[in-house]
Every structure is written in structure tokens, then in C-alpha cells.
C-alpha atoms as one frame of an Amber mdcrd trajectory, in Angstrom:
protein
  50.729 204.528  91.526  53.205 201.633  91.902  52.495 198.328  90.250  50.460
 195.748  92.091  52.318 192.477  92.544  51.431 189.844  90.001  49.053 187.251
  91.391  50.022 183.690  90.553  49.064 180.281  91.853  49.910 176.844  90.480
  47.233 175.061  88.494  44.915 178.011  87.893  43.803 179.664  84.668  45.308
 182.907  83.410  43.930 185.110  80.645  47.144 186.675  79.354  47.336 189.712
  77.087  50.384 191.250  75.413  50.320 194.529  73.476  52.741 196.458  71.322
  54.142 199.689  72.708  52.188 202.708  71.416  49.874 200.249  69.621  52.678
 199.276  67.243  52.748 195.912  65.512  54.266 192.982  67.360  53.750 190.736
  64.312  54.775 192.245  60.963  54.570 189.051  58.946  54.102 185.289  59.199
  57.803 184.792  59.928  57.243 186.671  63.184  54.147 184.614  63.972  55.904
 181.332  63.296  58.844 182.390  65.476  56.470 183.062  68.374  54.748 179.706
  67.865  58.067 177.844  67.786  58.890 179.345  71.164  55.518 178.262  72.566
  56.154 174.733  71.263  59.283 174.549  73.404  58.321 176.560  76.475  54.806
 175.257  77.191  55.989 171.650  77.677  59.167 172.795  79.444  57.177 174.745
  82.057  54.269 172.245  82.150  51.917 175.030  81.030  48.659 174.108  79.293
  47.312 176.420  76.599  43.559 176.255  75.950  43.014 179.306  73.717  45.069
 181.918  71.865  44.825 184.491  69.090  47.393 186.647  67.290  46.451 190.098
  65.993  48.878 192.583  64.489  49.547 194.643  67.621  48.425 192.327  70.438
  47.738 188.713  71.384  45.602 186.778  73.868  46.209 183.425  75.608  44.395
 181.209  78.093  47.035 179.325  80.088  46.963 176.967  83.047  50.199 177.152
  84.987  51.973 173.971  85.935  55.120 173.585  88.005  56.619 176.905  86.876
  55.193 180.362  87.630  53.537 182.185  84.745  56.191 184.899  84.924  58.882
 182.338  84.093  57.094 181.236  80.934  56.295 184.767  79.808  59.732 186.129
  80.648  61.506 183.532  78.532  58.903 183.741  75.770  58.835 187.513  75.352
  62.530 188.172  75.916  63.547 185.618  73.288  60.949 186.878  70.847  62.008
 190.534  71.188  65.638 189.643  70.488  64.637 187.752  67.347  62.151 190.411
  66.229  64.637 193.253  66.641  67.296 191.328  64.741  64.961 190.481  61.845
  63.638 194.021  61.503  66.879 195.858  62.336  65.394 197.756  65.223  66.238
 198.405  68.859  64.378 199.032  72.048  61.147 198.000  73.690  58.529 196.083
  71.723  55.793 195.379  74.264  53.706 197.820  76.268  54.894 197.465  79.869
  54.775 193.922  81.219  52.221 191.386  80.094  48.757 191.579  81.646  47.231
 188.524  83.297  43.899 187.795  84.942  43.514 184.745  87.172  40.205 183.122
  86.217  37.766 180.824  87.960  37.576 177.752  85.731  34.078 176.373  86.204
  32.460 179.744  85.552  34.713 181.157  82.849  36.752 178.618  80.883  34.240
 178.165  78.060  33.434 181.865  77.953  37.091 182.857  77.773  37.921 180.332
  75.052  35.103 181.808  72.965  36.007 185.397  73.756  39.691 184.930  72.876
  38.997 183.045  69.663  36.538 185.673  68.417  39.157 188.433  68.666  40.109
 188.309  64.950  36.447 188.825  63.995  35.963 191.678  66.481  39.119 193.274
  65.052  37.690 193.102  61.515  40.320 190.675  60.199  37.554 188.211  59.290
  33.808 188.497  58.915  32.609 184.926  59.399  33.390 181.821  61.433  34.146
 179.923  58.222  36.960 182.365  57.520  38.178 182.215  61.115  38.246 178.426
  60.943  41.073 178.593  58.401  43.156 181.189  60.253  46.108 179.220  61.574
  47.218 181.931  63.991  44.253 181.444  66.278  43.439 178.437  68.463  39.964
 178.163  66.927  41.436 176.463  63.849  42.987 173.749  66.034  39.773 173.132
  67.952  37.986 172.760  64.634  40.602 170.257  63.425  42.027 172.439  60.663
  45.522 172.823  62.153  47.525 170.801  64.657  49.383 172.374  67.542  50.891
 169.931  70.025  51.263 172.655  72.636  47.538 173.551  72.488  45.378 171.291
  74.660  42.285 170.904  72.482  41.070 167.706  74.176  40.568 169.420  77.507
  38.493 172.221  75.960  36.431 169.919  73.753  35.767 167.786  76.832  33.557
 170.619  78.071  31.312 170.201  75.023  30.879 166.433  74.809  32.532 163.041
  75.017  32.899 162.343  71.289  35.215 164.655  69.403  33.044 165.122  66.309
  29.974 166.014  68.351  31.919 168.188  70.785  33.321 170.188  67.846  29.785
 170.871  66.625  28.692 171.949  70.088  31.785 174.129  70.461  31.230 175.790
  67.071  27.590 176.468  67.947  28.661 177.984  71.276  31.180 180.275  69.542
  28.547 181.357  67.015  26.234 182.403  69.852  28.957 184.754  71.073  29.280
 186.724  67.823  26.814 189.493  68.850  28.397 190.009  72.270  31.252 192.261
  71.164  34.021 193.316  73.550  33.397 192.303  77.148  35.255 194.492  79.636
  34.942 191.987  82.447  37.262 189.633  80.540  40.052 192.186  80.083  40.154
 193.985  83.431  38.631 197.012  85.056  40.625 198.102  88.102  38.198 197.157
  90.895  40.767 195.611  93.215  43.259 198.425  92.723  40.581 200.932  93.780
  39.996 198.920  96.957  43.646 199.279  97.926  45.127 195.908  97.059  44.355
 192.216  97.368  44.488 191.755 101.121  42.177 194.734 101.581  39.945 193.514
  98.749  39.594 190.086 100.335  38.096 191.734 103.419  35.938 194.176 101.444
  34.469 191.484  99.203  33.394 189.106 101.955  29.741 188.246 101.507  29.564
 189.346  97.884  28.566 186.735  95.315  30.562 188.030  92.367  33.523 190.179
  91.439  33.290 191.529  87.875  37.071 191.660  87.344  40.202 193.691  87.406
  43.636 193.249  85.922  44.354 190.275  88.146  41.246 188.181  88.767  37.891
 187.047  87.410  35.778 185.127  89.874  33.705 185.236  93.041  34.897 186.301
  96.485  35.546 182.724  97.647  37.776 182.218  94.616  39.635 185.451  95.425
  40.340 184.187  98.922  41.395 180.767  97.663  43.823 182.097  95.060  45.460
 184.515  97.457  45.996 181.750  99.985  47.426 179.409  97.344  49.697 182.093
  95.979  51.189 182.708  99.405  51.470 179.104 100.580  51.431 176.617  97.713
  54.951 176.988  96.365  56.486 176.596  99.802  54.415 173.471 100.480  55.193
 171.975  97.074  58.924 172.268  97.528  58.622 170.761 100.993  56.766 167.728
  99.605  59.360 167.176  96.921  62.166 167.403  99.462  60.368 164.663 101.378
  60.448 162.454  98.280  56.852 162.776  97.141  56.181 161.836  93.518  53.242
 160.174  91.726  54.027 156.717  93.144  54.465 158.068  96.673  51.060 159.736
  96.354  49.574 156.441  95.132  50.880 154.791  98.288  49.094 157.409 100.388
  45.868 156.929  98.391  46.116 153.172  98.933  46.587 153.758 102.649  43.487
 155.969 102.862  41.300 153.584 100.851  42.828 150.408 102.296  43.909 148.885
  98.988  47.085 147.860  97.195  49.095 150.722  95.589  49.009 149.009  92.168
  45.216 149.136  92.310  45.291 152.929  92.397  46.571 152.991  88.811  44.199
 150.341  87.463  41.304 151.321  85.217  37.700 150.580  85.949  34.342 152.140
  86.728  33.992 150.572  90.145  33.393 153.198  92.807  36.586 152.357  94.666
  38.797 152.676  91.576  37.142 155.945  90.565  37.731 157.337  94.063  41.344
 156.173  94.023  42.174 157.784  90.681  40.321 160.941  91.712  42.442 161.210
  94.854  45.569 160.528  92.828  44.746 163.216  90.250  43.761 165.767  92.878
  46.862 165.380  95.023  49.231 165.097  92.038  47.819 168.216  90.343  47.225
 170.437  93.343  50.000 169.315  95.690  52.832 168.472  93.279  51.779 170.753
  90.412  51.678 168.068  87.724  49.906 169.292  84.595  46.649 167.683  83.521
  48.271 166.700  80.221  51.165 164.937  81.978  48.761 163.075  84.260  46.615
 162.116  81.286  49.610 160.431  79.655  50.637 158.665  82.857  47.130 157.380
  83.603  45.950 156.844  79.994  43.092 159.304  80.431  41.983 162.379  78.505
  43.128 165.758  79.894  39.482 166.701  80.377  38.949 163.455  82.299  41.860
 164.364  84.560  40.285 167.770  85.159  37.007 166.216  86.225  38.889 163.724
  88.427  40.762 166.548  90.134  37.474 168.265  90.982  35.940 164.989  92.169
  39.015 164.196  94.250  38.926 167.629  95.853  35.278 167.160  96.826  35.930
 163.693  98.304  38.996 164.917 100.198  37.096 167.822 101.730  34.126 165.680
 102.774  36.326 163.045 104.380  38.918 165.524 105.637  41.664 163.478 103.968
  45.133 164.980 103.758  48.168 163.950 101.753  50.299 164.349 104.884  48.758
 163.612 108.270
């Protein structure tokens, strides 16, 4: 059966898995692991990709990415091609290293982000590399160590993840650790790694029709979410890139969006950027975050720096802005 086309949409979550061909090692030593990390340090910022979770094992690796302005395939193509060249040179080998192309599942954030972070970070324990969370906490080739404050990775967005567990970092780390501990007995969960449902239905367009009215789709190799999310992602994948390029050609940037927000809310553009808990300011920044993230593809981390907010705060603002825009039927372009 021919490959299904990879499903991608800007600003959504992807659970990405890479595996060695014939179950062979893709990491033979820490030099290999550090080489891979150095590439992530460069490519995640360059492609405006956020990384929320990751884990290296000897013959495979897992990641939880949010795509930014560049498609996931661009990040992974540059990452894996460069790594294979370096790996083959170091180990005096030739040929293919990875099993087929990377596997990715588009994931519905509100339902699965916390679950996927936990699932990915528990991989080294499920694989028998470690027995306890205390041991895992010190393993620097898994994102759990960064979330627990034991290692620092600038390319890993720990603030956004910890924002799901509390407002204060120390307390949110405790809540996160407790949540991960609760997942220890769960073992391998097939719904997080794909099952082939959509392929059996004949493809995504056919699946969208078949799944209408269903509350939940367990998963397949390309999606994890409910039927409304399936429909939304397909529509974005087909339309969003074309719209984004059109907006940029028309000169839209963060300040141009702020002008549109000011027009909608009947306020001065400078007021859109000002801090405050007043309802009007909250609405303005929510609109700004929503349109900048969803329409222009700005990453939550980039917006957080521009607006002096936490990445998690930007995420909540995007959701709030989307809700307000839908209720009021507000559009970036009339």
C-alpha cells in the first residue's frame, strides 16, 4: 500500500518517533547523543519549533513538537540528514540509519499534552534503562531532567509544560512529578503511538466523513484527537499555508495585527501591547496572541519574549482569543 501523505498544520502538536533500521542503534555513545542535541539547539529556533518533551533510547527516540512557521518535514529533514552524515562518518559506516521516514501523530493539545509529556518521558523506565523516577531525573538525555531543573536545554520549552501544573515553578514541578509517578503502572499505550484506523478507512478525506458524529478517535499514525479536531486539522493543512503567505505579502506583522486589534476594540494600537488585568487589555492581548500565532505562525516562545509573558500564558491567551473571535465573529481581514 502506498504511503499516506504526511499531515501537517502550523501551530499544532506532533508526537514524533524515529527508529533505527532493523532495530539497530541510532545512538552508540554520548558523542552521538550530544551531536543530535547540538542540531536541535540550532534547528528548533531556526524553524520556530517548540519542543515540550523528548527521550533518547539506544535504537529510537520520541519528541513532542509544536510546529511554527516551518513545516515539520523541514525540521526533521535537516535534523536527520545532518545527523546520519555525522553518524556514518564517526562510525565508518554507509547506508540508511533510520527505519523509513519518521513517524508523526498530530495531537489535540487540551486532551493530550500532559499525557504525552508523561508518556514520552517514561520511555527510559519502560525500556528498563532505569527503575525509578529518581534515576530518571538525572538522565540528561530525556526532557524529564530539564522539567525537574536538573539540566538546562534552551531549545526545550519547560515553562509552557510546567504552566499546565501551576503558576509557581517550584509547586508546578511537584505537581508534574506527582503526575508522572501516577503514570508508572500504565505501561505502553498503543493509542499514543498509532494504530492504523484512518488507513483502514481509506484515507483522511474519507475518514472525515466516516467519523462524523463520533466523540473520539483512538489514533493512527497521523492523528490523536476527536472528530472535530480531525476536521479542523485537515482544513488547516490544506488552507493555512496559502493564507499565511498571502497575509505576509500584504505586509502583516505583529504591529499590523495590533493595529487591527485596536480597530476592533476601538483603542490606540500602543494600548494593545500594554500590560494590565483590565478586561479590555486582556481581550486585546488575547486577540493579538491568537492572530499572531494562528494567522502568522509565530511561536508561543517568540510571542512570550515580545510581550513579556510566559509561553504558557501565551498559550492560554491564544485559546481565549480564539473563543472571543468566534463569539464576536471577528476576522483579521474583513
